[in-house]
Chimera marker file (.cmm) of the C-alpha trace (Angstrom):
<marker_set name="trace">
<marker id="1" x="1.999" y="80.811" z="67.339" r="1" g="1" b="0" radius="0.5"/>
<marker id="2" x="5.323" y="80.772" z="68.732" r="1" g="1" b="0" radius="0.5"/>
<marker id="3" x="6.849" y="77.128" z="70.222" r="1" g="1" b="0" radius="0.5"/>
<marker id="4" x="9.135" y="78.117" z="73.160" r="1" g="1" b="0" radius="0.5"/>
<marker id="5" x="11.680" y="75.408" z="73.719" r="1" g="1" b="0" radius="0.5"/>
<marker id="6" x="12.852" y="74.719" z="77.455" r="1" g="1" b="0" radius="0.5"/>
<marker id="7" x="15.911" y="72.990" z="77.565" r="1" g="1" b="0" radius="0.5"/>
<marker id="8" x="17.660" y="71.888" z="81.020" r="1" g="1" b="0" radius="0.5"/>
<marker id="9" x="20.766" y="73.166" z="81.384" r="1" g="1" b="0" radius="0.5"/>
<marker id="10" x="23.816" y="71.037" z="80.408" r="1" g="1" b="0" radius="0.5"/>
<marker id="11" x="25.962" y="70.571" z="83.993" r="1" g="1" b="0" radius="0.5"/>
<marker id="12" x="29.491" y="70.022" z="83.614" r="1" g="1" b="0" radius="0.5"/>
<marker id="13" x="29.076" y="67.451" z="86.491" r="1" g="1" b="0" radius="0.5"/>
<marker id="14" x="27.865" y="63.514" z="85.742" r="1" g="1" b="0" radius="0.5"/>
<marker id="15" x="24.984" y="63.044" z="88.559" r="1" g="1" b="0" radius="0.5"/>
<marker id="16" x="24.545" y="59.442" z="89.498" r="1" g="1" b="0" radius="0.5"/>
<marker id="17" x="21.709" y="58.288" z="91.712" r="1" g="1" b="0" radius="0.5"/>
<marker id="18" x="22.895" y="55.369" z="93.901" r="1" g="1" b="0" radius="0.5"/>
<marker id="19" x="19.227" y="54.764" z="95.953" r="1" g="1" b="0" radius="0.5"/>
<marker id="20" x="16.346" y="55.629" z="96.412" r="1" g="1" b="0" radius="0.5"/>
<marker id="21" x="14.476" y="55.007" z="99.536" r="1" g="1" b="0" radius="0.5"/>
<marker id="22" x="10.721" y="54.825" z="100.314" r="1" g="1" b="0" radius="0.5"/>
<marker id="23" x="9.929" y="56.071" z="104.170" r="1" g="1" b="0" radius="0.5"/>
<marker id="24" x="6.733" y="55.388" z="105.778" r="1" g="1" b="0" radius="0.5"/>
<marker id="25" x="4.824" y="56.941" z="108.702" r="1" g="1" b="0" radius="0.5"/>
<marker id="26" x="1.895" y="55.849" z="110.168" r="1" g="1" b="0" radius="0.5"/>
<marker id="27" x="-0.633" y="58.592" z="111.301" r="1" g="1" b="0" radius="0.5"/>
<marker id="28" x="-4.188" y="58.378" z="111.973" r="1" g="1" b="0" radius="0.5"/>
<marker id="29" x="-5.428" y="58.701" z="108.697" r="1" g="1" b="0" radius="0.5"/>
<marker id="30" x="-3.540" y="56.052" z="107.347" r="1" g="1" b="0" radius="0.5"/>
<marker id="31" x="0.459" y="56.065" z="105.891" r="1" g="1" b="0" radius="0.5"/>
<marker id="32" x="2.219" y="59.083" z="104.722" r="1" g="1" b="0" radius="0.5"/>
<marker id="33" x="4.864" y="57.977" z="102.093" r="1" g="1" b="0" radius="0.5"/>
<marker id="34" x="8.288" y="60.426" z="101.607" r="1" g="1" b="0" radius="0.5"/>
<marker id="35" x="11.457" y="59.786" z="99.838" r="1" g="1" b="0" radius="0.5"/>
<marker id="36" x="15.061" y="59.606" z="100.164" r="1" g="1" b="0" radius="0.5"/>
<marker id="37" x="17.596" y="60.105" z="97.633" r="1" g="1" b="0" radius="0.5"/>
<marker id="38" x="21.443" y="59.120" z="97.614" r="1" g="1" b="0" radius="0.5"/>
<marker id="39" x="23.389" y="60.997" z="94.835" r="1" g="1" b="0" radius="0.5"/>
<marker id="40" x="26.841" y="61.254" z="93.770" r="1" g="1" b="0" radius="0.5"/>
<marker id="41" x="28.171" y="64.079" z="91.700" r="1" g="1" b="0" radius="0.5"/>
<marker id="42" x="31.193" y="64.146" z="90.051" r="1" g="1" b="0" radius="0.5"/>
<marker id="43" x="33.215" y="65.924" z="87.225" r="1" g="1" b="0" radius="0.5"/>
<marker id="44" x="35.089" y="63.022" z="85.593" r="1" g="1" b="0" radius="0.5"/>
<marker id="45" x="38.419" y="64.768" z="86.058" r="1" g="1" b="0" radius="0.5"/>
<marker id="46" x="39.158" y="64.527" z="90.302" r="1" g="1" b="0" radius="0.5"/>
<marker id="47" x="36.511" y="66.252" z="92.100" r="1" g="1" b="0" radius="0.5"/>
<marker id="48" x="33.327" y="64.399" z="93.915" r="1" g="1" b="0" radius="0.5"/>
<marker id="49" x="30.678" y="64.555" z="96.313" r="1" g="1" b="0" radius="0.5"/>
<marker id="50" x="27.291" y="63.134" z="97.497" r="1" g="1" b="0" radius="0.5"/>
<marker id="51" x="24.383" y="64.495" z="98.884" r="1" g="1" b="0" radius="0.5"/>
<marker id="52" x="21.112" y="62.745" z="100.427" r="1" g="1" b="0" radius="0.5"/>
<marker id="53" x="17.708" y="64.650" z="99.617" r="1" g="1" b="0" radius="0.5"/>
<marker id="54" x="14.379" y="63.945" z="100.922" r="1" g="1" b="0" radius="0.5"/>
<marker id="55" x="11.311" y="64.977" z="100.024" r="1" g="1" b="0" radius="0.5"/>
<marker id="56" x="7.869" y="64.011" z="99.555" r="1" g="1" b="0" radius="0.5"/>
<marker id="57" x="8.284" y="63.459" z="95.984" r="1" g="1" b="0" radius="0.5"/>
<marker id="58" x="11.602" y="61.279" z="94.235" r="1" g="1" b="0" radius="0.5"/>
<marker id="59" x="12.180" y="64.107" z="91.680" r="1" g="1" b="0" radius="0.5"/>
<marker id="60" x="12.387" y="66.419" z="94.417" r="1" g="1" b="0" radius="0.5"/>
<marker id="61" x="14.482" y="64.180" z="96.553" r="1" g="1" b="0" radius="0.5"/>
<marker id="62" x="17.044" y="63.492" z="93.800" r="1" g="1" b="0" radius="0.5"/>
<marker id="63" x="17.106" y="67.460" z="93.034" r="1" g="1" b="0" radius="0.5"/>
<marker id="64" x="17.719" y="68.006" z="96.856" r="1" g="1" b="0" radius="0.5"/>
<marker id="65" x="20.666" y="65.297" z="96.775" r="1" g="1" b="0" radius="0.5"/>
<marker id="66" x="21.918" y="67.045" z="94.119" r="1" g="1" b="0" radius="0.5"/>
<marker id="67" x="22.330" y="70.044" z="95.321" r="1" g="1" b="0" radius="0.5"/>
<marker id="68" x="23.494" y="69.215" z="98.919" r="1" g="1" b="0" radius="0.5"/>
<marker id="69" x="26.384" y="66.981" z="96.725" r="1" g="1" b="0" radius="0.5"/>
<marker id="70" x="27.521" y="69.970" z="95.135" r="1" g="1" b="0" radius="0.5"/>
<marker id="71" x="28.348" y="71.585" z="98.641" r="1" g="1" b="0" radius="0.5"/>
<marker id="72" x="30.041" y="68.586" z="99.618" r="1" g="1" b="0" radius="0.5"/>
<marker id="73" x="32.454" y="68.572" z="96.533" r="1" g="1" b="0" radius="0.5"/>
<marker id="74" x="36.648" y="67.644" z="97.119" r="1" g="1" b="0" radius="0.5"/>
<marker id="75" x="39.528" y="67.195" z="95.062" r="1" g="1" b="0" radius="0.5"/>
<marker id="76" x="40.643" y="63.873" z="95.131" r="1" g="1" b="0" radius="0.5"/>
<marker id="77" x="44.516" y="63.088" z="94.133" r="1" g="1" b="0" radius="0.5"/>
<marker id="78" x="44.601" y="60.700" z="91.025" r="1" g="1" b="0" radius="0.5"/>
<marker id="79" x="47.655" y="58.537" z="89.476" r="1" g="1" b="0" radius="0.5"/>
<marker id="80" x="46.984" y="58.590" z="85.930" r="1" g="1" b="0" radius="0.5"/>
<marker id="81" x="43.740" y="56.645" z="85.445" r="1" g="1" b="0" radius="0.5"/>
<marker id="82" x="43.783" y="54.924" z="88.900" r="1" g="1" b="0" radius="0.5"/>
<marker id="83" x="44.821" y="55.746" z="92.501" r="1" g="1" b="0" radius="0.5"/>
<marker id="84" x="47.991" y="56.254" z="93.794" r="1" g="1" b="0" radius="0.5"/>
<marker id="85" x="48.197" y="53.688" z="96.381" r="1" g="1" b="0" radius="0.5"/>
<marker id="86" x="45.961" y="51.010" z="98.534" r="1" g="1" b="0" radius="0.5"/>
<marker id="87" x="43.502" y="52.746" z="100.750" r="1" g="1" b="0" radius="0.5"/>
<marker id="88" x="40.948" y="51.039" z="103.144" r="1" g="1" b="0" radius="0.5"/>
<marker id="89" x="38.051" y="53.735" z="103.706" r="1" g="1" b="0" radius="0.5"/>
<marker id="90" x="35.666" y="52.932" z="106.826" r="1" g="1" b="0" radius="0.5"/>
<marker id="91" x="32.272" y="54.864" z="107.684" r="1" g="1" b="0" radius="0.5"/>
<marker id="92" x="30.154" y="53.275" z="110.513" r="1" g="1" b="0" radius="0.5"/>
<marker id="93" x="30.042" y="49.387" z="109.720" r="1" g="1" b="0" radius="0.5"/>
<marker id="94" x="31.002" y="50.350" z="105.863" r="1" g="1" b="0" radius="0.5"/>
<marker id="95" x="34.701" y="49.344" z="104.843" r="1" g="1" b="0" radius="0.5"/>
<marker id="96" x="35.731" y="49.674" z="101.494" r="1" g="1" b="0" radius="0.5"/>
<marker id="97" x="38.930" y="48.628" z="99.935" r="1" g="1" b="0" radius="0.5"/>
<marker id="98" x="40.439" y="50.129" z="96.742" r="1" g="1" b="0" radius="0.5"/>
<marker id="99" x="43.457" y="48.838" z="95.433" r="1" g="1" b="0" radius="0.5"/>
<marker id="100" x="45.135" y="50.687" z="91.849" r="1" g="1" b="0" radius="0.5"/>
<marker id="101" x="45.082" y="48.660" z="88.842" r="1" g="1" b="0" radius="0.5"/>
<marker id="102" x="46.637" y="48.536" z="85.851" r="1" g="1" b="0" radius="0.5"/>
<marker id="103" x="45.993" y="50.301" z="82.470" r="1" g="1" b="0" radius="0.5"/>
<marker id="104" x="43.357" y="48.610" z="81.056" r="1" g="1" b="0" radius="0.5"/>
<marker id="105" x="41.976" y="47.097" z="84.224" r="1" g="1" b="0" radius="0.5"/>
<marker id="106" x="38.590" y="48.637" z="83.966" r="1" g="1" b="0" radius="0.5"/>
<marker id="107" x="36.347" y="49.541" z="86.919" r="1" g="1" b="0" radius="0.5"/>
<marker id="108" x="36.044" y="46.464" z="88.969" r="1" g="1" b="0" radius="0.5"/>
<marker id="109" x="33.333" y="47.832" z="91.525" r="1" g="1" b="0" radius="0.5"/>
<marker id="110" x="29.753" y="46.987" z="93.008" r="1" g="1" b="0" radius="0.5"/>
<marker id="111" x="27.084" y="49.450" z="92.825" r="1" g="1" b="0" radius="0.5"/>
<marker id="112" x="27.897" y="52.402" z="94.799" r="1" g="1" b="0" radius="0.5"/>
<marker id="113" x="31.331" y="52.094" z="95.070" r="1" g="1" b="0" radius="0.5"/>
<marker id="114" x="31.238" y="52.115" z="91.482" r="1" g="1" b="0" radius="0.5"/>
<marker id="115" x="28.876" y="55.043" z="91.224" r="1" g="1" b="0" radius="0.5"/>
<marker id="116" x="31.507" y="57.325" z="93.274" r="1" g="1" b="0" radius="0.5"/>
<marker id="117" x="34.442" y="55.840" z="91.264" r="1" g="1" b="0" radius="0.5"/>
<marker id="118" x="33.136" y="56.497" z="88.114" r="1" g="1" b="0" radius="0.5"/>
<marker id="119" x="31.880" y="60.201" z="88.711" r="1" g="1" b="0" radius="0.5"/>
<marker id="120" x="35.374" y="60.700" z="89.968" r="1" g="1" b="0" radius="0.5"/>
<marker id="121" x="37.022" y="59.723" z="86.956" r="1" g="1" b="0" radius="0.5"/>
<marker id="122" x="38.851" y="56.749" z="87.823" r="1" g="1" b="0" radius="0.5"/>
<marker id="123" x="38.980" y="54.333" z="84.893" r="1" g="1" b="0" radius="0.5"/>
<marker id="124" x="41.323" y="51.636" z="86.737" r="1" g="1" b="0" radius="0.5"/>
<marker id="125" x="40.749" y="50.091" z="89.820" r="1" g="1" b="0" radius="0.5"/>
<marker id="126" x="39.902" y="47.239" z="91.943" r="1" g="1" b="0" radius="0.5"/>
<marker id="127" x="37.524" y="47.373" z="95.236" r="1" g="1" b="0" radius="0.5"/>
<marker id="128" x="35.840" y="45.660" z="97.472" r="1" g="1" b="0" radius="0.5"/>
<marker id="129" x="33.043" y="46.382" z="99.476" r="1" g="1" b="0" radius="0.5"/>
<marker id="130" x="33.352" y="44.993" z="103.203" r="1" g="1" b="0" radius="0.5"/>
<marker id="131" x="30.961" y="44.376" z="106.113" r="1" g="1" b="0" radius="0.5"/>
<marker id="132" x="28.142" y="46.334" z="105.288" r="1" g="1" b="0" radius="0.5"/>
<marker id="133" x="26.413" y="46.686" z="102.109" r="1" g="1" b="0" radius="0.5"/>
<marker id="134" x="24.165" y="49.752" z="103.223" r="1" g="1" b="0" radius="0.5"/>
<marker id="135" x="24.529" y="52.391" z="100.267" r="1" g="1" b="0" radius="0.5"/>
<marker id="136" x="24.620" y="55.280" z="102.193" r="1" g="1" b="0" radius="0.5"/>
<marker id="137" x="27.541" y="54.056" z="104.299" r="1" g="1" b="0" radius="0.5"/>
<marker id="138" x="29.186" y="52.160" z="101.466" r="1" g="1" b="0" radius="0.5"/>
<marker id="139" x="29.448" y="55.390" z="99.607" r="1" g="1" b="0" radius="0.5"/>
<marker id="140" x="30.562" y="57.226" z="102.815" r="1" g="1" b="0" radius="0.5"/>
<marker id="141" x="33.125" y="54.509" z="103.426" r="1" g="1" b="0" radius="0.5"/>
<marker id="142" x="34.578" y="55.068" z="99.788" r="1" g="1" b="0" radius="0.5"/>
<marker id="143" x="34.052" y="59.254" z="100.167" r="1" g="1" b="0" radius="0.5"/>
<marker id="144" x="36.873" y="58.503" z="103.431" r="1" g="1" b="0" radius="0.5"/>
<marker id="145" x="39.261" y="56.440" z="101.312" r="1" g="1" b="0" radius="0.5"/>
<marker id="146" x="39.309" y="58.823" z="98.379" r="1" g="1" b="0" radius="0.5"/>
<marker id="147" x="40.056" y="61.620" z="100.975" r="1" g="1" b="0" radius="0.5"/>
<marker id="148" x="43.002" y="59.820" z="102.758" r="1" g="1" b="0" radius="0.5"/>
<marker id="149" x="44.904" y="59.570" z="99.019" r="1" g="1" b="0" radius="0.5"/>
<marker id="150" x="47.615" y="62.302" z="98.780" r="1" g="1" b="0" radius="0.5"/>
<marker id="151" x="49.754" y="62.345" z="95.656" r="1" g="1" b="0" radius="0.5"/>
<marker id="152" x="53.037" y="62.165" z="95.861" r="1" g="1" b="0" radius="0.5"/>
<marker id="153" x="54.028" y="65.722" z="95.376" r="1" g="1" b="0" radius="0.5"/>
<marker id="154" x="51.735" y="66.983" z="98.699" r="1" g="1" b="0" radius="0.5"/>
<marker id="155" x="54.062" y="64.056" z="100.766" r="1" g="1" b="0" radius="0.5"/>
<marker id="156" x="57.251" y="65.438" z="99.480" r="1" g="1" b="0" radius="0.5"/>
<marker id="157" x="56.134" y="69.270" z="100.053" r="1" g="1" b="0" radius="0.5"/>
<marker id="158" x="55.052" y="67.939" z="103.686" r="1" g="1" b="0" radius="0.5"/>
<marker id="159" x="58.268" y="66.049" z="104.211" r="1" g="1" b="0" radius="0.5"/>
<marker id="160" x="60.320" y="68.852" z="102.781" r="1" g="1" b="0" radius="0.5"/>
<marker id="161" x="62.133" y="66.379" z="100.187" r="1" g="1" b="0" radius="0.5"/>
<marker id="162" x="61.558" y="66.022" z="96.733" r="1" g="1" b="0" radius="0.5"/>
<marker id="163" x="59.311" y="63.713" z="94.618" r="1" g="1" b="0" radius="0.5"/>
<marker id="164" x="62.256" y="62.362" z="93.231" r="1" g="1" b="0" radius="0.5"/>
<marker id="165" x="63.168" y="61.198" z="97.111" r="1" g="1" b="0" radius="0.5"/>
<marker id="166" x="59.898" y="60.062" z="97.926" r="1" g="1" b="0" radius="0.5"/>
<marker id="167" x="59.602" y="57.696" z="95.147" r="1" g="1" b="0" radius="0.5"/>
<marker id="168" x="63.010" y="56.350" z="95.813" r="1" g="1" b="0" radius="0.5"/>
<link id1="1" id2="2" r="1" g="1" b="0" radius="0.2"/>
<link id1="2" id2="3" r="1" g="1" b="0" radius="0.2"/>
<link id1="3" id2="4" r="1" g="1" b="0" radius="0.2"/>
<link id1="4" id2="5" r="1" g="1" b="0" radius="0.2"/>
<link id1="5" id2="6" r="1" g="1" b="0" radius="0.2"/>
<link id1="6" id2="7" r="1" g="1" b="0" radius="0.2"/>
<link id1="7" id2="8" r="1" g="1" b="0" radius="0.2"/>
<link id1="8" id2="9" r="1" g="1" b="0" radius="0.2"/>
<link id1="9" id2="10" r="1" g="1" b="0" radius="0.2"/>
<link id1="10" id2="11" r="1" g="1" b="0" radius="0.2"/>
<link id1="11" id2="12" r="1" g="1" b="0" radius="0.2"/>
<link id1="12" id2="13" r="1" g="1" b="0" radius="0.2"/>
<link id1="13" id2="14" r="1" g="1" b="0" radius="0.2"/>
<link id1="14" id2="15" r="1" g="1" b="0" radius="0.2"/>
<link id1="15" id2="16" r="1" g="1" b="0" radius="0.2"/>
<link id1="16" id2="17" r="1" g="1" b="0" radius="0.2"/>
<link id1="17" id2="18" r="1" g="1" b="0" radius="0.2"/>
<link id1="18" id2="19" r="1" g="1" b="0" radius="0.2"/>
<link id1="19" id2="20" r="1" g="1" b="0" radius="0.2"/>
<link id1="20" id2="21" r="1" g="1" b="0" radius="0.2"/>
<link id1="21" id2="22" r="1" g="1" b="0" radius="0.2"/>
<link id1="22" id2="23" r="1" g="1" b="0" radius="0.2"/>
<link id1="23" id2="24" r="1" g="1" b="0" radius="0.2"/>
<link id1="24" id2="25" r="1" g="1" b="0" radius="0.2"/>
<link id1="25" id2="26" r="1" g="1" b="0" radius="0.2"/>
<link id1="26" id2="27" r="1" g="1" b="0" radius="0.2"/>
<link id1="27" id2="28" r="1" g="1" b="0" radius="0.2"/>
<link id1="28" id2="29" r="1" g="1" b="0" radius="0.2"/>
<link id1="29" id2="30" r="1" g="1" b="0" radius="0.2"/>
<link id1="30" id2="31" r="1" g="1" b="0" radius="0.2"/>
<link id1="31" id2="32" r="1" g="1" b="0" radius="0.2"/>
<link id1="32" id2="33" r="1" g="1" b="0" radius="0.2"/>
<link id1="33" id2="34" r="1" g="1" b="0" radius="0.2"/>
<link id1="34" id2="35" r="1" g="1" b="0" radius="0.2"/>
<link id1="35" id2="36" r="1" g="1" b="0" radius="0.2"/>
<link id1="36" id2="37" r="1" g="1" b="0" radius="0.2"/>
<link id1="37" id2="38" r="1" g="1" b="0" radius="0.2"/>
<link id1="38" id2="39" r="1" g="1" b="0" radius="0.2"/>
<link id1="39" id2="40" r="1" g="1" b="0" radius="0.2"/>
<link id1="40" id2="41" r="1" g="1" b="0" radius="0.2"/>
<link id1="41" id2="42" r="1" g="1" b="0" radius="0.2"/>
<link id1="42" id2="43" r="1" g="1" b="0" radius="0.2"/>
<link id1="43" id2="44" r="1" g="1" b="0" radius="0.2"/>
<link id1="44" id2="45" r="1" g="1" b="0" radius="0.2"/>
<link id1="45" id2="46" r="1" g="1" b="0" radius="0.2"/>
<link id1="46" id2="47" r="1" g="1" b="0" radius="0.2"/>
<link id1="47" id2="48" r="1" g="1" b="0" radius="0.2"/>
<link id1="48" id2="49" r="1" g="1" b="0" radius="0.2"/>
<link id1="49" id2="50" r="1" g="1" b="0" radius="0.2"/>
<link id1="50" id2="51" r="1" g="1" b="0" radius="0.2"/>
<link id1="51" id2="52" r="1" g="1" b="0" radius="0.2"/>
<link id1="52" id2="53" r="1" g="1" b="0" radius="0.2"/>
<link id1="53" id2="54" r="1" g="1" b="0" radius="0.2"/>
<link id1="54" id2="55" r="1" g="1" b="0" radius="0.2"/>
<link id1="55" id2="56" r="1" g="1" b="0" radius="0.2"/>
<link id1="56" id2="57" r="1" g="1" b="0" radius="0.2"/>
<link id1="57" id2="58" r="1" g="1" b="0" radius="0.2"/>
<link id1="58" id2="59" r="1" g="1" b="0" radius="0.2"/>
<link id1="59" id2="60" r="1" g="1" b="0" radius="0.2"/>
<link id1="60" id2="61" r="1" g="1" b="0" radius="0.2"/>
<link id1="61" id2="62" r="1" g="1" b="0" radius="0.2"/>
<link id1="62" id2="63" r="1" g="1" b="0" radius="0.2"/>
<link id1="63" id2="64" r="1" g="1" b="0" radius="0.2"/>
<link id1="64" id2="65" r="1" g="1" b="0" radius="0.2"/>
<link id1="65" id2="66" r="1" g="1" b="0" radius="0.2"/>
<link id1="66" id2="67" r="1" g="1" b="0" radius="0.2"/>
<link id1="67" id2="68" r="1" g="1" b="0" radius="0.2"/>
<link id1="68" id2="69" r="1" g="1" b="0" radius="0.2"/>
<link id1="69" id2="70" r="1" g="1" b="0" radius="0.2"/>
<link id1="70" id2="71" r="1" g="1" b="0" radius="0.2"/>
<link id1="71" id2="72" r="1" g="1" b="0" radius="0.2"/>
<link id1="72" id2="73" r="1" g="1" b="0" radius="0.2"/>
<link id1="73" id2="74" r="1" g="1" b="0" radius="0.2"/>
<link id1="74" id2="75" r="1" g="1" b="0" radius="0.2"/>
<link id1="75" id2="76" r="1" g="1" b="0" radius="0.2"/>
<link id1="76" id2="77" r="1" g="1" b="0" radius="0.2"/>
<link id1="77" id2="78" r="1" g="1" b="0" radius="0.2"/>
<link id1="78" id2="79" r="1" g="1" b="0" radius="0.2"/>
<link id1="79" id2="80" r="1" g="1" b="0" radius="0.2"/>
<link id1="80" id2="81" r="1" g="1" b="0" radius="0.2"/>
<link id1="81" id2="82" r="1" g="1" b="0" radius="0.2"/>
<link id1="82" id2="83" r="1" g="1" b="0" radius="0.2"/>
<link id1="83" id2="84" r="1" g="1" b="0" radius="0.2"/>
<link id1="84" id2="85" r="1" g="1" b="0" radius="0.2"/>
<link id1="85" id2="86" r="1" g="1" b="0" radius="0.2"/>
<link id1="86" id2="87" r="1" g="1" b="0" radius="0.2"/>
<link id1="87" id2="88" r="1" g="1" b="0" radius="0.2"/>
<link id1="88" id2="89" r="1" g="1" b="0" radius="0.2"/>
<link id1="89" id2="90" r="1" g="1" b="0" radius="0.2"/>
<link id1="90" id2="91" r="1" g="1" b="0" radius="0.2"/>
<link id1="91" id2="92" r="1" g="1" b="0" radius="0.2"/>
<link id1="92" id2="93" r="1" g="1" b="0" radius="0.2"/>
<link id1="93" id2="94" r="1" g="1" b="0" radius="0.2"/>
<link id1="94" id2="95" r="1" g="1" b="0" radius="0.2"/>
<link id1="95" id2="96" r="1" g="1" b="0" radius="0.2"/>
<link id1="96" id2="97" r="1" g="1" b="0" radius="0.2"/>
<link id1="97" id2="98" r="1" g="1" b="0" radius="0.2"/>
<link id1="98" id2="99" r="1" g="1" b="0" radius="0.2"/>
<link id1="99" id2="100" r="1" g="1" b="0" radius="0.2"/>
<link id1="100" id2="101" r="1" g="1" b="0" radius="0.2"/>
<link id1="101" id2="102" r="1" g="1" b="0" radius="0.2"/>
<link id1="102" id2="103" r="1" g="1" b="0" radius="0.2"/>
<link id1="103" id2="104" r="1" g="1" b="0" radius="0.2"/>
<link id1="104" id2="105" r="1" g="1" b="0" radius="0.2"/>
<link id1="105" id2="106" r="1" g="1" b="0" radius="0.2"/>
<link id1="106" id2="107" r="1" g="1" b="0" radius="0.2"/>
<link id1="107" id2="108" r="1" g="1" b="0" radius="0.2"/>
<link id1="108" id2="109" r="1" g="1" b="0" radius="0.2"/>
<link id1="109" id2="110" r="1" g="1" b="0" radius="0.2"/>
<link id1="110" id2="111" r="1" g="1" b="0" radius="0.2"/>
<link id1="111" id2="112" r="1" g="1" b="0" radius="0.2"/>
<link id1="112" id2="113" r="1" g="1" b="0" radius="0.2"/>
<link id1="113" id2="114" r="1" g="1" b="0" radius="0.2"/>
<link id1="114" id2="115" r="1" g="1" b="0" radius="0.2"/>
<link id1="115" id2="116" r="1" g="1" b="0" radius="0.2"/>
<link id1="116" id2="117" r="1" g="1" b="0" radius="0.2"/>
<link id1="117" id2="118" r="1" g="1" b="0" radius="0.2"/>
<link id1="118" id2="119" r="1" g="1" b="0" radius="0.2"/>
<link id1="119" id2="120" r="1" g="1" b="0" radius="0.2"/>
<link id1="120" id2="121" r="1" g="1" b="0" radius="0.2"/>
<link id1="121" id2="122" r="1" g="1" b="0" radius="0.2"/>
<link id1="122" id2="123" r="1" g="1" b="0" radius="0.2"/>
<link id1="123" id2="124" r="1" g="1" b="0" radius="0.2"/>
<link id1="124" id2="125" r="1" g="1" b="0" radius="0.2"/>
<link id1="125" id2="126" r="1" g="1" b="0" radius="0.2"/>
<link id1="126" id2="127" r="1" g="1" b="0" radius="0.2"/>
<link id1="127" id2="128" r="1" g="1" b="0" radius="0.2"/>
<link id1="128" id2="129" r="1" g="1" b="0" radius="0.2"/>
<link id1="129" id2="130" r="1" g="1" b="0" radius="0.2"/>
<link id1="130" id2="131" r="1" g="1" b="0" radius="0.2"/>
<link id1="131" id2="132" r="1" g="1" b="0" radius="0.2"/>
<link id1="132" id2="133" r="1" g="1" b="0" radius="0.2"/>
<link id1="133" id2="134" r="1" g="1" b="0" radius="0.2"/>
<link id1="134" id2="135" r="1" g="1" b="0" radius="0.2"/>
<link id1="135" id2="136" r="1" g="1" b="0" radius="0.2"/>
<link id1="136" id2="137" r="1" g="1" b="0" radius="0.2"/>
<link id1="137" id2="138" r="1" g="1" b="0" radius="0.2"/>
<link id1="138" id2="139" r="1" g="1" b="0" radius="0.2"/>
<link id1="139" id2="140" r="1" g="1" b="0" radius="0.2"/>
<link id1="140" id2="141" r="1" g="1" b="0" radius="0.2"/>
<link id1="141" id2="142" r="1" g="1" b="0" radius="0.2"/>
<link id1="142" id2="143" r="1" g="1" b="0" radius="0.2"/>
<link id1="143" id2="144" r="1" g="1" b="0" radius="0.2"/>
<link id1="144" id2="145" r="1" g="1" b="0" radius="0.2"/>
<link id1="145" id2="146" r="1" g="1" b="0" radius="0.2"/>
<link id1="146" id2="147" r="1" g="1" b="0" radius="0.2"/>
<link id1="147" id2="148" r="1" g="1" b="0" radius="0.2"/>
<link id1="148" id2="149" r="1" g="1" b="0" radius="0.2"/>
<link id1="149" id2="150" r="1" g="1" b="0" radius="0.2"/>
<link id1="150" id2="151" r="1" g="1" b="0" radius="0.2"/>
<link id1="151" id2="152" r="1" g="1" b="0" radius="0.2"/>
<link id1="152" id2="153" r="1" g="1" b="0" radius="0.2"/>
<link id1="153" id2="154" r="1" g="1" b="0" radius="0.2"/>
<link id1="154" id2="155" r="1" g="1" b="0" radius="0.2"/>
<link id1="155" id2="156" r="1" g="1" b="0" radius="0.2"/>
<link id1="156" id2="157" r="1" g="1" b="0" radius="0.2"/>
<link id1="157" id2="158" r="1" g="1" b="0" radius="0.2"/>
<link id1="158" id2="159" r="1" g="1" b="0" radius="0.2"/>
<link id1="159" id2="160" r="1" g="1" b="0" radius="0.2"/>
<link id1="160" id2="161" r="1" g="1" b="0" radius="0.2"/>
<link id1="161" id2="162" r="1" g="1" b="0" radius="0.2"/>
<link id1="162" id2="163" r="1" g="1" b="0" radius="0.2"/>
<link id1="163" id2="164" r="1" g="1" b="0" radius="0.2"/>
<link id1="164" id2="165" r="1" g="1" b="0" radius="0.2"/>
<link id1="165" id2="166" r="1" g="1" b="0" radius="0.2"/>
<link id1="166" id2="167" r="1" g="1" b="0" radius="0.2"/>
<link id1="167" id2="168" r="1" g="1" b="0" radius="0.2"/>
</marker_set>
C-alpha cells in the first residue's frame, strides 16, 4: 500500500483573513446563510493587495478572497522599514492616518490596518483609524494611503531634479 502525501503548495505570499461576515437571506423555507471573507495578501517586500470573497462555505469564501487579492496587488514605496512620509488614506467613511516611525518602534496599528501593514512588510509605523470601524472601509482607506506614497526617486524624476535636491 502506497501512502500518497498531499502538501499544499507553499505560497510566496502571506495571506491574512481580516474579517469573515455571515450574511443571511430569508426565504419561504427559512434562512439561507452565506459568508463573505475579507483577505489581505502581501509578499512582505512592498507588494500588497486585498480581496473580498463570497460563498456558501467559509473556506471557499477565503479562497475566492485570496484569488481576488492576488489580482489587485500593487507596489508600495517604502523607506527602509517604514513609510517615507505621513499620509492619510480615505475611503467612504473610513479614514486612516499613517505616520513614519523610528527603527525599533514596531507596528502600532489596530486590527485591519495591522493586517495590511504587516503583509506589506512595514516594521515601524504609527497608525490611527479615524471615523469608521468597518473592516472593509478601513482596509480600503489603508490601501488608498499606501497608494499615495512615492519614493524620493519618483518625485525627483517627475520634477526633473536630483534626489539630493529633493531631500535638501
